[in-house]
N, C-alpha and C positions, 0 to 999 in steps of 0.2 A: 116208689119210695126210693128216691135218689138224693145224694148227696149233692150239695152246692157245688155247681161246675163255676170256677172262676174264668173270667174272660182272659184271653190270651192270643198272642200274634206269634209268627213265626220268629225264631230266635238264632242269630249266626253262632256256629260252633266253631266253623272254620272257613276258609276261601269257600264260596260257592256250596256251603253244606250249613243246612238249617234244620234247627230243632222245631217238630211240630208238638207242641205241649198240649196236654189235657191234665188240669189241676182239679183234683177234687177235695174239698174241705172235710174233714173228719167232723160228723154231727157232734161227737163228743168234746171237740176243740182240742183235740190233742195236737193238731198240725195237718197239713197238706200232704196228700199223696198224689205223684204223677203216672201217668201213663203215656208216654211219649213215643213219637215215631221220628223218622228223619227223611228229608229231602236233600238228594246232592244233584246241583243244577250244574253239570257239566257239558260236555260236548253232546253225550247221550244221557239225559237226566233220569236218575233213579230214585223212586221211591221206596223206603225202606221200613217196612212194617205198614199196617194199614188201620190201626188204632181200634177203638170200640164202637160197635154200632149204636150204642147210646148215645154218641153225640156226633153222628153223621154229619149233619149240616154243617156244623161249626167245624169239624175235622176237614172235610173236603173243601169248605171256603178257605181254610187257613193254607191247607196244600197248595190249592192252585192260585194263592195269592203269590205263591213263590214261583211256580213252573205252570206254563200252558199244558194241559191234559194232552193236546195234540203232539206235543214235544217229548213226551215222557217214552223212554226206550226199555226201561227195567223196572220191574217191580220185584224185589227182594223182601221174601218172607223169611225171618228168622226161625220161626217155629210155629207151631199149630195152635197155641192158645187163643181165646176168643179176643182178647185185648190186642192181640197182633194181626188177626184175620178180619176183624168185624167189618171192614169196609171193603175187603178185597172184591167182592163181586161189583161194588160200583165203581172202582178203581178200575177193573178190567174192562167195563163198558165205556166209561169215559177215556181210557188210554188205550185205543185199538192197535198202536203201533208197538205196545210194550211186550216184552217176553216176562215172564213170570220165572223166577229163580227160586225153586224149592228143592226138595229131595225125596227120595223114595219114602223115607221114613214118614214125613208129615203126608203124603199122598196115601200111604196106606193106612195111617191113622184117622184120616179124615174121610176114607172110603165109605160111601153109604149115606154120609151126613152132609158134605159139602163136596159138590161138583167142581174139580179142577180142570181147567182146559188144557189136556196133556199135548194137543197140538201145538200150544204156546209156551211150553214150559222147557226149562232145561233144569236136570237134577245136578245140583253140585253139593257138596260137603266140605267139611274143613279139609284144608290142604288144597282145594281147589280155587281157580281165581277165574274172573270174567273182564273182558275188555270193555269199558264203558268210553271209549273214544279218546279222551284226553286224561285217561287214568285206569290203571288196572285194580280192581278191587279183589282183596284176598279174604278168602273165607277161613275164620278161626275159630276155635272153641273157646267160648269164653270161660272166666274162672268158675262160675256158678250157673246152673242151669237145671229148670224142671221139666224138660222135655227131651227125649233122646234125639228128636229133630233138629235141636237146636246149634245155629251157627251164627256166629257174629261177622262183622266185617272191619278190614284194616285197610286205610287208604293211605297208601305211602306218599302220595302228592301232598297231602296235608298232615300227616301223622296223626290222624283222627281214628280212633277205635269206637265202633258201635258194641257196646257191651252187654246188649240185650237185657236179661234180667240181673245181671251182677250190680252190686253198689246200690242197692235200694237204701232209701231213707227218707223220712219226712223233713219237710220244710216248713216254715212259719207261715207263709202266705205266697203270694204270687211272685216266687223265687225260682229261677232257673240256674243260677251260678252258685256252686258250692261255697265259692268266697263270700257270698251274700248271705248265706244259710246262717241260721243260729246254732253256734258250735255245739250247744249243749243237747238241743233237739237232734241234731244231725248224729252226734255220738249216741245219744241215748237209744235212737231207733235204728241205727244201722244193724245192730247184731239181731235183734227181732225180725226186721224185715227180710234179712237175708236167710235167716235160718229157718223161718216159716216157708219160705219159698224153696228151700232145698234142706229138708230135713236129714237127708243122707250125709249130712257133714258129720255128724255123730260117729258114723262108723268108719270115716276113712283112715287112711295110714298117712299120717303127717307128712312124712318123707316124700310119698308119692305125689300127695296133694301139693306140697310145695314145688315139686317139678313140674305138675301141671300148670300151677298158676305162673311159674316163671316163662311159661311158653308166651304169654301174652305181656307180662310185666317186662319182658326184655325187648319189646318192641320200641321204636323210638317215637315215644307219644307225646304229642303236645295238647292233644284234648281227648276225653273219654265222656261219651254220650250215652245213655242208657234209658231205659224204659221207665225205670220207677225211683229215679235219683237225679240229683242236680248234676250239671256238667263239672266235669273235673278238668284242673288244669294245674300245671307246675307240681307242687310239693304236694297237692291235693290227691294227685294220681298215686304215686307211691304210698302215701298213707292209706288210700283205700285198698291197694293189695295187701298190705300189711295187716289190716283189720280183717280183711277176708281170711289170710293165712291164719290168723290167730282163731277162727271160729272151728277149725278142724278138730274132731274128737272131742268137742265141747257139747255137754248136753242141749239138746233142743230147748228152746223156750217154750213154754206152754202157750198154745194160742187161745184168744180170746173165747170164753163159754157162754153160759146163757146169761149171766149179769151184762155182759156187753150187749147181746142181742137185746135184751129189755131196755138197755139204755138208746139203743138205736131206734128201736120200735117207739119208745115215748117221745123220743126227739122230732119224729114225724106225726106221730098220732098216740096221745098219751092213753088212750082208751084201749090200744091194743098190747099194752104191757101186760105180762105175766107175773111180775112182782107181787109178793106178797105184801 
């Protein structure tokens, strides 16, 4: 019972930096949700997150259309959610020269369920950095996160931020740039997608949260890519930070319940619906 997966190709975010998109159409017709990864193709190529196992073949094909697996030197995992580590085992096998950048937290959380190659790992957290040959990549805590393991990446050679699960929003189709997104759909889903993923926003101190947001908002950003939203450029970047700050101390929006489940079930198999 899978949603329709739209065909995609690697999409340039910045110089030598490519979005690896997965776009899934909502069966209810509300829009399209993304689950993206990233490839930085520099002197020492970096794969940033490894997508979902559900789309393994297409995801691997897209990644390795950008970079030869033998050339990959780094695999950066932002955190331990399934849509960020789904193809990690395959990537480790296919990229024998690569070092896995994780941290203690994700290693501890995955222990007993996912075997990580400790001898191929480096444990780095926000505030740390690593040298990828022609650039130094800085680990930052993104504005929003749903795992204590989460770290984003800032590349000062291109002024690109990998914001992980921040800035989620639906788009109207095979759309990867925020400038091409339907403005009403983007604005109408931004709040829901970000509060559903981080319901703790309801209880945060607005002043302290604003200071946290400013740590990344103050970076010299030309492009922001994320796992569940379109690429932000120009004024869209500041707008996304403002929208995120406005979510602090606001009641979390209710998540979809049984009516939505019935709708999803009937979209795939009408005989499975429990609706009266």
